[in-house]
Structure formats: structure tokens, C-alpha cells
C-alpha positions, 0 to 999 in steps of 0.5 A, spaced: 757 865 801 763 860 801 761 857 808 754 857 807 754 854 800 760 852 796 764 849 802 759 843 802 759 843 794 767 842 794 766 837 800 762 833 795 766 834 789 772 832 792 770 827 797 766 823 791 772 824 786 777 821 792 772 815 793 772 813 786 780 814 785 782 811 792 777 806 792 782 800 790 787 803 795 781 803 800 779 796 798 786 793 799 787 796 806 780 793 808 782 786 805 789 787 809 785 789 816 780 783 815 785 778 813 790 780 819 785 778 825 778 776 821 775 782 825 771 788 821 775 792 817 772 799 819 772 802 826 766 806 828 766 811 834 761 816 836 764 823 836 762 831 837 759 833 830 757 840 828 753 844 834 755 838 838 750 833 834 753 826 835 756 822 829 759 816 827 766 817 825 769 811 820 776 809 820 780 803 818 781 799 824 788 799 827 787 796 833 785 789 835 777 787 836 774 790 842 779 795 844 776 800 848 775 807 846 780 812 848 783 819 845 789 819 840 793 822 846 792 815 850 793 810 844 800 809 846 797 805 852 794 800 847 796 795 842 796 796 835 796 791 829 801 790 824 797 792 819 795 798 824 802 800 824 802 801 817 796 804 816 797 809 821 804 811 819 801 812 812 794 815 814 790 810 810 786 809 816 783 816 815 780 814 808 774 812 810 772 819 813 771 821 806 765 817 806 763 821 812 765 828 808 761 825 802 755 824 807 755 831 810 757 829 817 764 832 816 768 837 811 775 836 808 777 842 813 775 843 820 776 842 827 778 834 828 772 831 831 773 830 838 770 825 843 765 827 848 769 825 854 774 831 852 770 835 856 775 841 856 776 841 849 769 841 847 768 847 852 773 851 849 771 850 842 764 851 844 766 858 847 770 860 841 765 858 836 769 852 833 763 847 835 759 851 830 763 848 824 763 841 821 769 837 824 774 836 818 779 831 815 784 836 816 784 843 820 788 849 822 790 845 828 793 839 825 797 843 820 800 847 825 801 841 830 806 837 834 805 831 838 802 832 844 799 839 843 795 841 849 788 842 848 788 849 849 792 850 843 788 845 839 782 849 841 785 856 840 787 854 832 780 851 832 777 858 834 781 861 829 779 857 823 772 858 825 772 865 825 775 866 818 772 860 814 774 862 807 776 858 800 783 861 800 784 859 808 781 852 806 786 851 800 792 853 804 790 848 809 789 842 804 796 844 801 799 844 808 796 837 809 799 834 803 806 837 806 804 834 813 803 827 809 810 827 806 814 828 813 817 822 816 811 819 820 811 818 827 813 812 830 807 807 834 
């Protein structure tokens, strides 16, 4: 019952409330991104959604305009704007995904949305049932992660989550996410 009905209701309520409460921060972030180089504040990118249906994930742009799309494991090869460094360290770049959650493209908790080019990760997720879940703002792999986690490990955590979606597990992951956010951020 939770997975079929209440999870979506929770997503709507929490993301809607967060969008209202965080709107001043989101507005200031958008203005800062826009003022730095005049480009758009939001960055949209095609990702793998539930049942492999593509959707556009939204983030605040942290790289110069017209930067090529690459997986997060290769972003060290790209230039990040001054504001981009700050919003990545504070995870403010992820806030527009609350819109994705409110619209139903994503969930608060689930496997992080992968690129279509991450064929091996998507294959493993397909095999373990993780692609039957909506992608999440946070997930079991993220709260158990370290920098450079191999895709086999990500897929293992994602499959474990897909096999045991409960309100208690989602709450545990949400609280662990807040703990993760209080840790020292990675250096970009």
C-alpha cells in the first residue's frame, strides 16, 4: 500500500512544502547563477526514469553555458563556475529536483537518475528491479556511498532498495541524507 499510494502522496506533500519554504533560497541561487555569466539558471538533462522512460532532470547550472553532458564521475575534467562550486558543495544545485518530484518524474527516495550512456549501470538496475522505481533525490546508495563508488556497488544498493520499499526505510534514508549533508563537502 505504501509503494502504490502513500509514497506518491508523501512526495507531493514534502516537495510542495519544501518548494514553498525554500523558494527564497532557490530564487537567490537562480539569480546568483544568472548574474555570474548571463546564462540560464537551470540546467536540464535527459535521464533514465521509472521503467526506463526518459525525463528531464533539473538542476541549478554549475558549469559554463554549453558544457558537454558527462556523468558525475567525470565532472573533475570540466570547469565549474565560482557559484557552481558553492552550490555543489552545499547541494543547492539539487533543489530544482523538488519540481521533478512534485511533477511525478522523481521521488524523494529512490535510485539516483542515471544517464542513458551509463549502459552497464542501467543493465544491472534492470536485472535487479531498480528501474521499476522512480529515481530519487536521495537513495540507499547515496547514504552508503563514498566518492567514486563503482557502478556494481551502486546497482547493488539500488536493487536492495527496490526489493524493500517501505515507509520506515524511506524515513531512514531521508534522515541519513540530512546526516550526509552535515558532513564536510567534497572539494571540487
